[in-house]
C-alpha positions in Angstrom: 107.0 117.4 91.8 106.7 120.6 93.9 107.2 120.8 97.7 103.5 120.5 98.5 103.2 117.3 96.5 106.4 115.9 98.2 105.1 116.7 101.6 101.7 115.1 100.8 103.4 111.9 99.7 105.6 111.8 102.8 102.7 112.3 105.1 100.7 109.6 103.3 103.6 107.2 103.6 104.1 108.0 107.3 100.4 107.5 107.9 100.4 104.1 106.1 103.4 102.9 108.0 102.5 104.1 111.4 98.8 104.3 111.7 97.6 101.4 109.5 97.8 97.8 110.6 98.9 95.2 108.0 95.4 93.8 107.9 93.9 97.3 107.4 96.4 98.0 104.6 95.5 94.7 102.8 91.8 95.5 103.2 92.3 98.9 101.7 94.2 97.5 98.7 91.4 95.0 98.1 88.9 97.8 98.2 91.0 99.7 95.7 91.1 96.7 93.4 87.3 96.3 93.5 86.6 100.0 93.0 89.0 100.3 90.1 87.6 97.1 88.4 84.1 98.4 88.8 84.9 101.9 87.7 86.7 100.9 84.5 83.6 99.1 83.3 85.6 96.3 81.6 86.8 92.8 82.5 89.9 92.6 84.5 92.1 89.8 86.1 90.6 90.1 89.5 91.3 86.7 91.1 95.0 86.7 90.6 95.2 90.4 91.7 93.5 89.5 95.0 95.7 86.5 95.7 98.9 88.5 95.8 97.8 91.4 98.0 99.7 90.2 101.2 102.8 89.4 99.2 103.0 92.9 97.6 102.0 94.7 100.8 104.8 93.0 102.7 107.3 93.6 100.0 106.5 97.3 99.5 105.8 98.0 103.1 108.6 96.2 104.9 111.4 95.0 102.6 111.7 96.9 99.3 114.1 99.8 99.3 112.1 102.4 97.4 110.9 106.0 97.6 107.5 106.7 96.2 108.2 110.5 96.2 111.5 109.8 94.3 110.7 106.8 92.1 113.8 107.0 90.0 116.1 107.0 93.0 119.4 105.3 92.0 119.5 103.1 95.2 116.1 101.5 94.8 115.4 97.8 94.6 113.5 96.6 91.5 110.2 94.8 91.5 109.0 93.1 88.3 105.5 91.7 88.0 106.0 88.8 85.6 102.4 87.6 85.9 101.5 90.9 84.2 97.8 90.1 83.8 97.4 90.8 87.5 98.4 94.5 86.9 95.3 95.7 88.7 96.6 94.4 92.0 100.0 95.9 91.3 98.5 99.3 90.5 96.4 99.2 93.6 99.5 98.7 95.7 101.4 101.4 93.9 98.5 103.8 94.6 98.3 102.7 98.2 102.0 103.5 98.8 101.8 106.9 97.2 103.2 106.5 93.7 100.2 108.2 92.1 96.8 109.5 93.2 93.2 108.3 92.7 92.7 110.5 89.7 95.5 108.8 87.9 94.3 105.3 89.0 90.8 106.1 87.7 92.3 106.2 84.1 92.9 102.4 84.3 91.9 100.9 80.9 90.7 104.2 79.4 91.7 105.4 76.0 95.1 107.1 76.0 96.0 105.9 79.5 99.4 104.4 80.3 97.6 102.2 82.9 96.3 99.4 80.8 95.6 95.6 81.2 99.3 94.7 81.4 102.2 96.7 82.8 103.8 99.4 80.6 107.2 100.6 81.9 107.0 104.0 83.5 109.4 104.4 86.3 107.8 107.7 87.3 104.7 105.7 88.3 106.7 102.9 90.0 106.4 100.4 87.0 109.8 99.0 86.3 109.1 96.8 83.3 106.6 96.2 80.5 104.9 92.8 80.3 102.9 90.9 77.8 103.5 87.2 77.3 104.1 85.2 80.5 107.5 83.8 81.4 109.6 86.8 80.5 110.0 88.6 83.9 112.5 86.3 85.5 115.0 86.6 82.6 114.6 90.3 82.7 115.0 90.5 86.4 118.1 88.3 86.3 119.7 90.6 83.8 119.0 93.6 86.0 120.4 91.8 89.1 123.6 90.8 87.2 124.0 94.5 86.2 123.7 95.5 89.8 126.3 93.0 90.9 128.7 94.0 88.2 128.4 97.6 89.3 128.9 96.5 93.0 125.6 98.0 94.0 123.8 96.8 97.2 120.5 96.4 95.5 118.1 93.6 94.9 115.5 92.4 92.3 112.2 90.8 93.2 110.1 89.0 90.5 106.6 87.9 91.2 105.4 84.9 89.0 102.2 82.9 88.9 102.3 79.1 89.4 100.5 78.8 86.0 103.2 80.9 84.5 105.7 78.2 85.6 104.4 76.1 82.7 106.5 78.4 80.5 109.9 76.9 79.5 111.5 80.3 79.6 111.0 80.4 83.4 113.2 77.3 83.8 115.8 78.4 81.3 116.1 81.6 83.4 116.1 79.6 86.7 118.9 77.4 85.5 121.0 80.4 84.3 120.4 82.4 87.5 121.5 79.4 89.6 124.6 78.7 87.5 125.7 82.4 87.7 125.0 82.6 91.4 122.6 85.6 91.2 122.1 85.9 94.9 120.5 89.3 94.7 117.5 87.9 92.8 114.4 86.6 94.6 111.5 85.0 92.8 108.1 85.0 94.5 105.7 82.4 93.2 102.0 83.1 93.7 100.8 79.5 94.0 97.0 80.0 93.9 96.5 76.7 92.2 94.8 78.0 89.0 95.7 79.2 85.6 93.3 80.8 83.0 91.7 77.6 81.9 91.3 75.8 85.3 93.3 74.1 88.0 97.1 74.2 87.4 97.5 70.4 87.1 101.1 70.5 86.0 102.4 72.2 89.1 99.4 71.7 91.4 101.0 71.2 94.7 103.7 72.8 96.8 105.9 69.7 97.0 106.2 69.4 93.2 106.9 73.1 92.7 109.3 73.3 95.6 111.3 70.3 94.4 111.6 71.7 90.9 113.0 75.0 92.1 115.4 73.1 94.4 116.5 70.9 91.4 117.4 74.0 89.6 119.7 75.0 92.4 117.7 77.7 94.1 117.3 78.3 97.8 113.6 77.6 98.4 111.3 78.8 101.2 107.7 77.8 101.5 105.2 80.2 103.1 101.5 80.9 103.6 101.1 83.7 101.1 98.6 85.5 103.3 100.6 85.4 106.5 102.5 88.6 107.0 105.1 87.2 109.4 105.9 84.2 107.2 106.3 86.3 104.1 108.4 88.9 105.9 110.6 86.2 107.4 111.2 84.6 104.0 112.1 87.9 102.4 114.5 88.6 105.1 116.1 85.2 104.9 116.5 85.6 101.2 118.7 88.6 101.8 121.1 86.4 103.8 121.8 84.0 100.9 124.4 85.6 98.8 125.6 82.9 96.5 122.4 81.5 94.9 118.9 83.0 94.1 115.9 82.4 96.3 112.5 81.2 95.4 109.6 81.9 97.8 106.8 79.5 97.0 103.7 81.2 98.5 100.5 79.2 98.8 97.6 81.6 98.2 93.9 81.6 97.6 92.7 82.9 94.2 90.2 85.7 94.9 91.3 86.0 98.5 89.2 88.3 100.6 85.9 88.0 98.6 84.3 84.8 99.7 82.3 84.2 96.5 85.5 84.7 94.4 87.8 82.5 96.5 89.0 79.4 94.5 86.4 80.3 91.8 88.2 80.5 88.5 85.3 82.3 86.9 87.0 85.4 88.5 90.3 84.8 86.7 89.1 87.4 84.2 85.7 88.9 84.7 83.7 92.1 85.0 82.4 93.7 88.1 78.8 94.9 87.4 76.8 97.1 89.7 75.2 94.1 91.3 78.5 92.3 91.8 80.0 95.5 93.2 77.4 95.6 96.0 78.2 91.9 96.7 81.9 92.8 96.8 81.3 95.5 99.4 79.3 93.2 101.6 82.0 90.6 101.4 84.6 93.2 102.4 82.3 94.4 105.2 82.0 97.9 103.7 79.3 100.2 102.4 79.1 102.1 99.2 81.4 105.0 98.9 85.1 105.4 98.1 87.7 107.9 97.1 87.3 106.8 93.5 83.6 107.4 93.4 84.1 111.1 94.2 86.3 111.7 91.3 84.1 111.0 88.3 81.4 108.9 86.9 81.6 105.1 87.0 81.6 103.3 83.7 80.5 100.0 85.2 
């Protein structure tokens, strides 16, 4: 990266942190999600991407030690998206915080792109792990956190899981091991939007059940409204103060949050934004047609 690029990223980061409110930041990320889904012309996991916007915006904006202009910085914290199908929301946040530009984001789900329907590890773009099957991220994150501890590094690992993903036995095998080994620099964030791909998540359908299970596995558990900035921030800060056991933040969210016709509508777990739907999305977001993505190539939607 040359000096002009570095200065551009620093200015972008400063502008985001100083001049943009949290609500405006989240609204921008949602617009990026919609624009990108429309532009790619293919189906994407939209509902679960929208439900985690506040969680990721708080993490990347207020808590995570990271440098978008120096993504391989040795002192960085690590974020792992275990619910990898929601990669669209993850990429929108990475773009928002300056890891790559709109031209790169516009390659999402195009032939030859490394931005595809699930994360592919590319630290230069801020993507710390590849992901396919659900239930793998927590074990991977635990291993990284243990490595940090062994090297006596003051770094943390954050893993975002879906509540539907918590049906996977590998999640609980990892949870038991992390508790037993006292991996205090590991935080799991559970996006509890109440749905999985085939409907309501009946197995872990309420916060009390999910909370009690994590507690039973020996974790420090904090419940939050997953769209409340202050609650999320407070929970993430509290997690840093617990050194001897890992923390699980159970965040109650709304699938499809921010687009009224998508909210709690599992038709939008995985779907395609057509031209007509795109206009409806913009109305729901209170915006008009026009975006940075539209100026950089022809839409395939």
